C-alpha positions, -999 to 999 in steps of 0.1 A, spaced: -138 -609 641 -151 -583 664 -190 -585 672 -213 -562 691 -233 -579 716 -262 -565 737 -274 -583 765 -290 -580 800 -272 -582 829 -300 -580 859 -325 -555 850 -301 -535 829 -297 -535 791 -259 -534 781 -238 -535 751 -204 -545 741 -179 -556 719 -160 -589 717 -133 -606 697 -143 -640 683 -123 -667 667 -89 -679 671 -66 -658 695 -49 -663 727 -63 -643 753 -33 -623 771 -30 -598 803 -51 -570 786 -55 -581 753 -68 -605 726 -36 -616 703 -34 -633 672 -12 -663 685 -12 -696 664 -43 -685 650 -59 -683 613 -86 -657 601 -123 -672 601 -131 -678 564 -165 -661 549 -181 -693 552 -171 -702 586 -187 -664 595 -213 -668 570 -225 -698 590 -219 -684 625 -240 -655 617 -268 -672 606 -268 -693 639 -266 -661 661 -287 -635 641 -300 -605 658 -323 -613 685 -310 -650 691 -302 -664 727 -266 -666 733 -253 -674 767 -221 -651 779 -204 -647 812 -195 -610 825 -179 -597 855 -202 -578 875 -178 -556 889 -171 -547 850 -202 -557 831 -189 -545 798 -158 -573 805 -176 -605 789 -172 -638 774 -189 -658 747 -182 -689 767 -175 -712 740 -201 -697 715 -174 -689 691 -157 -724 689 -170 -728 653 -150 -701 644 -119 -715 655 -94 -733 629 -71 -742 657 -82 -766 684 -67 -769 719 -53 -805 709 -30 -781 684 -20 -758 705 -9 -785 730 8 -802 706 26 -767 695 34 -762 732 49 -795 736 71 -794 711 80 -756 716 93 -770 750 112 -800 737 131 -777 713 139 -752 740 153 -781 765 173 -793 735 188 -757 728 194 -756 767 215 -788 767 232 -778 737 241 -747 751 253 -760 784 274 -790 767 293 -764 746 301 -741 777 320 -769 795 
């Protein structure tokens, strides 16, 4: 989900767009890896808790003020937990090791 965030950096009012919910940050992008879309109920709840004018802590890069992070404020829109991603990574790694061992064994 893409949100418009207006914030103050020093004495300057700024506006930026940020993607929230499940995603994997990658170099130069934001891809939907092992992710599900937020449901309507999830989005309505998040919007009601973060209405226009509400206080929301963001982190931004002073050298590129338009680049910001919601710093975990979108956790309630995430369907995939860090533990789920960890188990996915472990399982994928084990599968890769088994495949590499099988290839090595059959090459001999």
